[in-house]
C-alpha positions in Angstrom: 5.3 25.2 41.8 2.3 27.3 42.7 -1.1 26.8 41.1 -0.7 30.1 39.3 2.7 29.2 37.9 1.4 25.8 36.7 -1.6 27.5 35.0 0.7 30.0 33.2 3.0 27.1 32.1 0.0 25.1 30.7 -1.3 28.1 28.9 2.2 28.7 27.4 2.3 25.1 26.1 -1.2 25.4 24.7 -0.4 28.6 22.8 2.9 27.4 21.5 3.3 27.0 17.8 3.7 23.5 16.4 7.2 23.0 15.1 7.6 22.7 11.3 10.4 22.4 8.7 11.3 25.7 7.1 11.6 24.1 3.6 9.8 21.3 1.8 11.1 17.8 1.6 12.5 17.9 -2.0 14.4 21.0 -1.1 15.6 19.3 2.1 16.9 16.3 0.1 18.8 18.6 -2.3 20.4 20.5 0.5 21.4 17.2 2.3 22.9 16.0 -1.0 24.9 19.2 -1.3 26.2 18.8 2.3 27.3 15.3 1.5 29.1 16.4 -1.6 30.9 19.1 0.2 31.4 17.7 3.8 30.7 14.0 3.4 28.7 12.2 6.1 30.0 14.4 9.0 30.1 15.1 11.8 30.2 18.9 11.4 29.0 21.8 13.4 26.2 24.1 12.4 28.4 26.9 11.2 30.4 24.6 8.9 27.1 23.2 7.6 25.5 26.6 6.8 28.6 27.8 5.1 28.7 24.6 3.0 25.2 25.6 1.9 26.5 29.0 0.8 25.3 31.0 3.7 27.8 33.5 5.3 27.1 32.3 8.8 24.4 31.4 11.3 21.4 33.7 10.9 17.6 33.8 11.0 17.7 32.5 7.4 20.3 29.8 7.7 19.6 28.2 11.1 16.0 27.1 10.3 17.3 25.3 7.2 19.6 23.1 9.2 16.8 22.5 11.7 14.5 21.5 8.8 17.0 18.8 7.6 16.9 17.4 11.2 13.1 17.6 11.4 12.9 15.4 8.3 15.3 13.0 9.9 18.0 13.6 7.2 20.5 14.8 9.8 21.0 13.6 13.3 22.3 15.8 16.1 24.9 14.6 18.5 25.8 17.3 21.0 26.8 20.4 19.0 27.4 18.5 15.8 25.4 17.0 13.0 25.9 13.9 10.8 23.9 12.4 7.9 21.4 9.8 9.0 20.7 6.2 7.8 17.4 7.7 6.3 19.5 10.1 4.3 21.7 7.2 3.1 18.6 5.3 1.9 17.5 8.3 -0.1 20.8 9.6 -1.5 22.5 6.2 -2.0 19.5 3.7 -2.2 19.9 0.0 -2.5 16.7 -0.1 -4.7 14.0 2.2 -6.0 11.5 0.6 -3.7 13.5 1.3 -0.5 14.2 4.9 -1.7 10.5 5.4 -2.1 9.8 4.0 1.4 12.6 6.2 2.9 11.1 9.3 1.3 7.7 8.4 2.8 9.4 7.9 6.2 11.0 11.3 5.9 7.8 13.1 5.1 6.2 11.5 8.2 9.0 12.4 10.5 8.0 16.0 11.4 5.2 15.8 14.0 3.1 18.4 12.3 3.3 16.6 9.0 2.4 13.2 10.6 -0.6 14.9 12.4 -1.9 16.2 9.1 -1.4 12.9 7.3 -3.2 10.9 10.0 -6.1 13.4 10.2 -6.8 13.5 6.5 -5.8 10.1 5.2 -8.2 9.0 2.4 -9.6 12.5 2.5 -8.9 15.7 0.5 -6.2 17.9 1.9 -8.2 21.0 3.0 -8.0 24.0 0.6 -8.0 26.1 3.8 -5.0 24.3 5.3 -3.3 27.6 5.9 -6.1 28.7 8.2 -6.2 25.3 9.9 -2.5 25.6 10.7 -3.1 29.0 12.2 -6.1 28.1 14.3 -5.4 24.5 15.3 -1.6 24.4 15.3 -0.8 28.0 16.3 1.4 28.6 13.2 2.1 32.3 12.8 -0.3 33.7 10.2 2.6 35.4 8.4 4.2 32.0 7.6 1.1 29.7 7.6 0.6 30.0 3.9 4.2 29.0 3.2 4.0 26.1 5.7 0.8 24.8 4.0 2.5 25.0 0.6 5.5 23.1 1.9 3.3 20.4 3.2 1.5 20.0 -0.1 4.8 19.9 -2.1 6.3 17.4 0.3 3.3 15.0 0.3 3.1 15.1 -3.5 6.8 14.4 -3.7 6.4 11.4 -1.4 3.5 10.1 -3.5 1.0 10.5 -0.5 -1.0 13.3 -2.1 -2.7 12.3 -5.3 -5.1 14.6 -7.0 -5.6 16.4 -3.8 -6.3 13.3 -1.7 -3.9 11.9 1.0 -3.5 8.2 0.3 -2.9 5.5 2.8 0.8 4.9 3.2 0.5 1.0 3.3 -1.6 1.0 0.1 0.8 3.3 -1.6 3.7 1.2 -0.6 2.0 -2.0 -1.9 1.4 -0.4 -5.3 4.9 1.0 -5.5 6.4 -2.4 -4.8 4.2 -4.2 -7.4 5.1 -1.7 -10.1 8.8 -1.4 -9.3 11.0 -3.0 -12.0 13.9 -3.3 -9.5 12.5 -6.5 -7.9 12.6 -8.2 -11.3 15.9 -6.7 -12.5 17.7 -7.8 -9.4 17.3 -11.4 -10.5 14.3 -12.7 -8.6 12.6 -13.8 -11.8 10.9 -16.7 -10.1 8.5 -14.2 -8.5 7.0 -13.6 -11.9 5.1 -16.9 -11.6 3.9 -15.8 -8.1 2.1 -12.8 -9.5 -0.5 -15.4 -10.8 -1.6 -15.8 -7.2 -2.4 -12.1 -6.9 -5.8 -12.7 -8.6 -6.7 -15.2 -6.0 -5.9 -12.7 -3.2 -7.9 -10.0 -4.9 -10.9 -9.2 -2.7 -13.9 -6.9 -3.0 -12.8 -3.3 -3.2 -9.7 -4.0 -5.2 -9.0 -3.3 -8.9 -7.6 -6.2 -10.8 -5.7 -5.7 -14.1 -4.1 -8.3 -16.4 -1.4 -6.8 -18.6 -0.6 -8.0 -22.2 2.6 -9.5 -20.9 0.6 -11.7 -18.5 1.4 -9.7 -15.4 -1.5 -9.4 -13.0 -1.7 -6.4 -10.7 -4.0 -5.6 -7.9 -4.7 -2.0 -7.0 -6.4 -0.9 -3.8 -9.7 0.8 -4.7 -8.5 4.0 -3.0 -5.9 4.2 -5.8 -8.6 4.2 -8.5 -8.4 7.9 -9.2 -4.6 7.9 -9.5 -4.8 4.9 -11.8 -7.4 6.5 -14.0 -5.4 9.7 -14.2 -2.4 7.7 -15.5 -0.2 8.3 -12.5 1.3 4.8 -12.8 1.4 4.6 -16.6 5.2 5.1 -16.8 5.9 2.5 -14.1 3.6 0.0 -15.7 5.2 0.6 -19.1 8.7 0.0 -17.6 7.5 -3.2 -15.9 6.0 -4.5 -19.1 9.3 -3.8 -20.9 11.3 -5.6 -18.3 9.0 -8.7 -18.5 9.3 -8.8 -22.3 13.1 -8.7 -22.1 13.2 -11.5 -19.5 10.9 -13.7 -21.6 12.9 -13.3 -24.8 
């Protein structure tokens, strides 16, 4: 390869648009669920898949949709066929609410563009000018940049990683979700209730400690303070309280 050809190839890579899902994550999950209902787990070819999603055939409208399901990791491609992934199984047929939540977080981080945005703005506000950032920094066509930006916002909110405009840390979000999930209690591991007492001893500077009327003690990372104050976890806390009362009766 000549120096001139190599330069042209490098420029082409530099100016290439970042790949992105054509739909947001909640829509992708709904479409994957529809595919499962109509075609089971697969495998199936792309034409069969788009027809199952009510498209007449493969087109500029239908092909990106199938590609989006693959970008989120909900479909895996094997040669010219697709089948539903283990990640899709964990979301559509979850073993627990906790694992479903974690699978959704994994899905939203699967597209490289989404992961780059998450890593860049974790514990910061998602820029209001995200559309322009996608155009300038990621070479997203300006005609679709606004839609891509909106899909990112919807997907991160759905996954619980965007709270009041701030991208939260995945590990901290997972810890709170696990603490508040009633599934770990309902599934019979009642002995862990006594272990919650030790949470207070583990609480360190920068964490928010709350003792509930039922006696449950919960530690929130300080970065979740805004979400806590806004009542984001009110419903989950209420359910957890109800479960504890039932178990103690």
